[in-house]
N, C-alpha and C positions, 0 to 999 in steps of 0.2 A: 420068752422075753422081752424080745427086741419086738416084739406083734402089740406086746402089750406096752410097751414105755411110746410106739409112736399111736397107740389107740387115746394111750393117757394124750400122750402132749397134744395129741387131732380136737382133745376133749377140750381142753385148758382156750386155743383156737379159737372153738366156735362160743364158747364163755364168755370171752373177753371179745370175742367183735362183737353180739350180743349185747352186751350188759355199755361198749359205747353208739350202738344207734338207739334210736328213737326209738319210741313205738313196736306197738304186739304183733308179735311174729309179723316183722317188717315191715306193718302197716302204720300208716300216719296221722292220716286224713278218719277223722269220727263222728256220725250223724246218731243227735241225739233227737226220740223223738219222745213224749211227755207226756201224760196226763199230771193235771192238777190243783188238788184240791184243799181246799180253810174250811169246820168251818166258822161264824163270826163271832168269836168268843167278843175279843172287846169294842164289836159293835152294838151285839147284843146286850150285851155291861151298862153304856151305855149311857142306851132307849130303857134299862131298867132301873139303874139311876141315877140322870141326869137329865129327867125324863122332859130326852127327847121322846121323836113320835115314832111311834111303831109304821110296820107297813098294813098297806092297806090291802086285800085281794081278792076278786073276782071267785064267789063261790056261791055252788047253785040259788045262780041268780039277784045277788045280793052283795054286797061285800064286809069281810072281814077282816077286821085288827090281831095279827101276831108279828113273829121274828125270822129276818133271813134264816133261812135254814143252810146251804150251802151255796157256797162258792164256786165254780169251775174254772180251766183256763187250759190253757198247750200249748207246746213250746217246741220249737224248731229249733236243733243248734248246730250248725258249723264248728268242728275244733281242729289245728295241724298241731300235734306235735311237733313243738319245737327245739326239745332237748328229753331226755327220756322221766325225767317230770313236773316235769312243764310244756302244756297248752296253751296257746289263743284260737279265742271263736268271740261266734257274734251268734245270735239269739235273734230268735221273733216268737213274741208272745202274744199270743189273743184270753182278754179275761173276761167273766162275766159278774153283774152284779147287778145290785140295784137300787135303787134313791127311793127319799119318801117325799115326796112337798107335803109342805103346813099345811092348816084347812086356807080355805079360798073363801073370802066372804067374798058372796057375789049378794049385790040390792044390800034384804032386807035378812040375810044368812046367808050359815055357812056351809062349801061345798070339801065333800075328802075327795080329793083327787089318787086314783090309783098309784100303788107303787112303779116308778118304770126305769124297763131293762134299759143297760148300760153295758156296751162292750168295750175297749181299752186295745186297742195294738200296741206292742213296744219293740222297743230297736235297740241293741241293745250290745257295745263289743265288750268282751268280759276274756277275765283271764284264768288263766285253773292248774292249779298247781301243789305236788305231795311231796313226801318225805324222798330224799335224799336220794339213797336206795330202792324207795319203789321205778315201778310203773304203768305212767299211763297209755293206755285210759285205763287198768283194772287197778280196783281194788279201794280207797275213801281216794277223794279227794278235795279239798276246797276251791271255791269259783269265787268271785268280786266281780261285780257290770255295774258300769254305770250308762244309762240309756237314755232316750226320748218315747211317752207317752204318750200317745192319739186318746182322746177317748172320744164318744158318739153312744147318742142315746141309740135307744132297737126300733124304729119307727116298724110299728104299729097300733090299730086302734085301742086306748085306754078309754076306764071310765072312768064318773064321780055320785056322788050318791050325796044327797044331803043331811048335815051331820049335825048332835045337838048332843057335846061336850065326845061321849068315845061310841057313841049310837047311832045310826047312819035310818036314817027314814026314808017314804015316797022310794018315785022308782029309778031303776038304777040307764044312765045315758051314758051315750057314747060322749067323750070330748068333743065338742062337730070341728070337720078340718078346719075352720079358719082359723082353732086358737093353737092350729098344734105349732111342734118346740120346731119353730124352722133360721133357730143359732147358729149351726155349723159346731164342729167338732171343736171342743177346750186341747191345750197341750200343757206334759208334763212333766216328772224327771224322777224316775229311780234307781235308787243304788242297793245292790243285791250282794250280800253274802249267804255262801250256799255247801253247805256239806255235802257232798255227793256218794252214794256204793254203788260198785258198778262188780258186779257179776258173769263171769264166763258162762254162757251157754253153749257157744263152737267158737271153731279158731272167725268167726266175724262175726256175730254178734253175742253182748249180754244185755244181764237185764241190768237196767240202774230203778236206782231211788236215798229218800234219801229229804231234806228237811232245807227252807232257803228260807231266803228273813229279807224282808222287802224296806224299807225307807222310801220316799213318797212325798214329790212335791209338786203341789202348785200352787197357783196366786191369787187368793182370793177374792177378785172383782169390789167393784163393790156398792158387792148386794148383802143387803140391814136383815141378817136370822130374825130378829127380832121385832120385825114390821111385819102390819095385815096387810098380804099379797090379793089383789080387787082383778085380780086376773088368770083366767084357765092356758092361758097362755105364757110356761114359763120363760124370761131371760136370758137369753146368755150367761148374765152376773148369775144369774141362778142358781141354773144348771153347774156355773165352773166351783163352785161352793160347796154345793150335793158333794158333788162328782172328787175335789177335794176331801171331803171333810170323810166319806167312805171311805177313801184310799188311806186317807193315813189311820186310822183304825184295821185295815188289814197287812198284818205285823209279817206270818207266820205258813204257811202251802209247806201239805205233804207233794212228793211227785212217786212218779213208777213209769215207767216207762222201757225204750229200748234201746240201748245202742246195737249201730251197727260201725265194722272200722275196715276200711281202705286202704 
């Protein structure tokens, strides 16, 4: 009887100690590595219903029109739990998507430039929280963050063809180096909310998955989208406008990855 009472007291003390300490098995540091993907539904709906230009891609020695099928990204996050249900962290993100210019007037003809691939890097402080009786990083949690985003074109050869309406003709040509984009990167800001789930795989590893919602802000610049471009070289204002327009319609992403606690 005496031994049973001592055992119950020790068990109660251990649970009390566990409840007061933040972290999972005493571990308060979390490293998240996740893959993010999205079908750009709103961007494709804009192309379908708002008469926006479709994406021109090179296929079998010619150029064909289509939609952007899938955007991808990666996230690296370090988080520190400051209470059992609250953590603060810093996120580094990389996203890849495409933008499409309007037709360009060259002399007496129009040409269709190939879609341009774009990379985006973001740095975002964020806070993570869950219910008062829950324990981070385990289970369902909410995340809120605000950070800066740097957008750059992917440096590679791009092509163009003569176009009449939605039909291309003539030879497939490479855009000359002299017309290569040289405007540099553009900056924007991102507000993010995510709902995330971590399922334990071991004492130090979790499977993490969830949905994230982003609102992206970027200045318009001086570009007029209704003007007829007459230069194969894209200006920085045009690049900013197209990147801003594209990210405005990138609202929802799904994520899947691993979390390591230490």
